[in-house]
C-alpha positions as CSV (number, residue, x, y, z in Angstrom):
1,M,-13.6,-9.3,11.9
2,S,-15.5,-7.2,9.6
3,R,-17.0,-8.1,6.3
4,L,-15.9,-6.3,3.2
5,S,-18.3,-5.5,0.4
6,N,-17.0,-7.1,-2.7
7,K,-19.8,-5.0,-4.5
8,R,-18.2,-1.6,-3.0
9,I,-14.7,-2.8,-3.8
10,K,-15.9,-3.3,-7.5
11,A,-17.5,0.0,-7.5
12,F,-14.3,1.7,-6.3
13,F,-12.2,0.0,-9.1
14,K,-15.0,0.7,-11.5
15,A,-14.9,4.5,-10.6
16,G,-11.2,4.5,-11.2
17,D,-11.6,2.7,-14.5
18,L,-14.1,5.1,-15.8
19,A,-12.2,8.2,-14.6
20,A,-11.4,11.0,-16.8
21,T,-8.0,12.1,-15.2
22,T,-5.3,10.3,-13.5
23,T,-6.2,12.5,-10.4
24,E,-9.7,11.0,-10.5
25,K,-8.2,7.4,-11.0
26,G,-5.9,8.0,-8.1
27,T,-8.7,9.3,-5.8
28,A,-10.7,6.3,-6.4
29,L,-7.8,4.0,-5.3
30,E,-7.4,6.1,-2.1
31,D,-10.9,6.0,-1.4
32,L,-10.9,2.2,-1.6
33,T,-7.8,2.0,0.6
34,C,-9.4,3.9,3.1
35,Y,-12.6,1.9,3.0
36,I,-10.8,-1.3,3.4
37,F,-8.2,-0.3,6.1
38,E,-10.6,1.6,8.3
39,K,-12.7,-1.4,8.8
40,V,-9.6,-3.1,10.4
41,S,-9.7,-2.7,14.1
42,G,-7.8,0.1,15.5
43,I,-7.1,1.8,12.1
44,T,-8.0,5.5,11.4
45,V,-7.3,7.5,8.4
46,T,-5.3,10.7,9.8
47,A,-4.2,12.3,6.4
48,R,-4.9,12.3,2.8
49,N,-3.0,14.1,-0.1
50,E,-1.0,15.8,2.6
51,L,2.1,17.8,1.5
52,N,5.2,18.4,3.5
53,I,5.9,21.9,4.7
54,F,8.4,22.3,1.8
55,D,5.6,21.3,-0.7
56,T,8.1,18.7,-2.1
57,E,6.5,15.4,-1.0
58,E,2.8,14.2,-0.8
59,I,1.5,11.4,1.2
60,D,-1.5,9.9,-0.4
61,V,-2.9,8.4,2.7
62,A,-1.6,8.0,6.5
63,F,-3.2,5.8,9.0
64,W,-2.9,5.8,12.8
65,N,-2.7,2.3,14.1
66,D,-3.9,1.6,17.6
67,K,-2.1,-1.8,17.5
68,L,-5.3,-3.6,18.6
69,H,-4.8,-7.4,18.9
70,D,-7.4,-8.2,16.1
71,G,-5.9,-5.6,14.0
72,L,-2.5,-4.8,12.6
73,H,-0.7,-5.0,16.0
74,F,2.5,-5.9,14.5
75,L,2.8,-2.8,12.4
76,P,4.0,0.6,13.6
77,H,1.5,3.1,14.7
78,I,1.9,5.3,11.7
79,I,1.5,3.5,8.4
80,L,2.2,5.6,5.2
81,V,0.4,4.3,1.9
82,E,1.2,5.3,-1.7
83,C,-1.6,4.5,-4.1
84,K,-0.9,4.0,-7.9
85,N,-3.8,3.2,-9.9
86,W,-2.1,2.8,-13.3
87,S,-2.7,0.6,-16.1
88,N,0.8,-0.5,-16.3
89,A,3.3,-1.7,-13.4
90,V,4.9,0.9,-11.2
91,G,8.4,1.5,-12.2
92,S,11.6,1.6,-10.0
93,S,11.7,5.4,-10.0
94,E,8.2,5.7,-8.3
95,V,9.0,2.8,-6.0
96,S,12.3,4.6,-5.2
97,W,10.5,7.8,-4.6
98,F,8.1,6.2,-2.0
99,D,11.0,4.7,-0.3
100,K,12.7,8.2,-0.1
101,K,9.4,9.6,1.5
102,L,9.5,6.8,4.1
103,E,13.2,7.6,4.9
104,N,12.5,11.5,4.8
105,H,9.3,11.0,7.4
106,G,11.5,8.6,9.6
107,Q,9.2,5.8,8.8
108,N,10.5,2.1,8.4
109,F,7.3,0.6,7.1
110,G,5.0,1.6,4.0
111,I,2.3,0.0,1.8
112,L,2.3,0.5,-2.0
113,I,-1.0,-0.1,-3.5
114,A,0.0,-0.6,-7.1
115,A,-3.2,-1.8,-9.1
116,N,-1.0,-3.8,-11.7
117,G,2.0,-4.6,-9.3
118,I,5.6,-3.4,-9.9
119,T,8.1,-3.7,-12.7
120,G,10.7,-6.4,-12.8
121,N,10.7,-10.1,-11.6
122,S,10.3,-11.0,-7.9
123,V,12.7,-13.9,-8.4
124,D,15.5,-12.0,-9.9
125,K,14.8,-9.0,-7.7
126,N,15.3,-6.6,-10.7
127,R,13.9,-3.3,-11.4
128,A,11.3,-2.0,-8.9
129,H,11.8,-5.3,-6.9
130,Q,15.6,-4.2,-6.5
131,I,14.4,-1.1,-5.0
132,I,12.3,-2.7,-2.3
133,R,14.9,-5.3,-1.7
134,D,17.5,-2.5,-1.2
135,A,15.2,-0.6,1.3
136,L,15.5,-3.7,3.5
137,K,19.2,-3.1,3.9
138,Q,18.1,0.4,5.5
139,K,15.6,-1.4,7.8
140,R,12.6,-0.1,5.7
141,E,9.8,-2.5,4.6
142,I,7.6,-1.8,1.7
143,I,5.0,-4.1,0.8
144,V,3.0,-4.1,-2.3
145,I,-0.7,-4.9,-2.7
146,T,-2.2,-5.4,-6.1
147,R,-5.6,-5.1,-7.7
148,Q,-6.0,-8.6,-8.1
149,E,-5.3,-9.2,-4.4
150,I,-7.8,-6.6,-3.3
151,E,-10.4,-7.9,-5.5
152,R,-10.2,-11.3,-3.6
153,L,-10.8,-9.8,-0.1
154,T,-14.1,-10.4,1.8
155,S,-13.0,-9.7,5.3
156,T,-10.5,-7.6,7.4
157,N,-9.0,-10.9,8.8
158,Q,-7.9,-11.7,5.1
159,I,-6.1,-8.3,4.8
160,V,-4.4,-8.7,8.1
161,H,-3.3,-12.3,7.1
162,M,-2.2,-11.0,3.6
163,I,0.0,-8.2,5.4
164,K,1.4,-10.9,7.6
165,E,2.3,-13.1,4.8
166,K,3.8,-10.3,2.8
167,K,6.0,-9.1,5.6
168,C,7.3,-12.6,6.2
169,L,7.8,-13.1,2.3
170,L,9.7,-9.6,2.3
171,A,12.0,-10.8,5.0
172,V,12.7,-14.1,3.4
173,S,12.8,-13.5,-0.3
174,G,13.2,-9.7,-0.5
175,S,9.9,-9.3,-2.2
176,S,6.3,-9.2,-0.9
177,L,5.0,-10.4,-4.3
178,K,5.1,-14.0,-5.3
């Protein structure tokens, strides 16, 4: 287990909050995502803001997962992450686009870091929640992590536990948000 600096987490969010452009806001959230996940045992950043060969899709962050026992051993070797540091909830079209990226890249698991969550209601499974539920039918799992959840993290054990809980919740209810 590694400790996470709440001071550093707040600094990344502050940088995003004070950013002059949407690109800078996104970069601050990507930097934070890399900081947190690289502290998890066996996780390495392998790509950032990488375009596919056709210049039609960009992957915000890609991690290699060595699947170490005290890390994210229950996740695939390749983890794709989409970061949305928006002041509003992420809508269904953006969630659908991330799901399509996962499909196009042959991946069955992805993490959407959505600072202010996603649109719709997790109980009713409407709007963006419906896209995540539909992805399950295609054997793709998308978990959503919010700013509020990240701000509570103090250790890598907590992020590992959070992801386990979210995967279970997704399987049971069709949403990784309560």
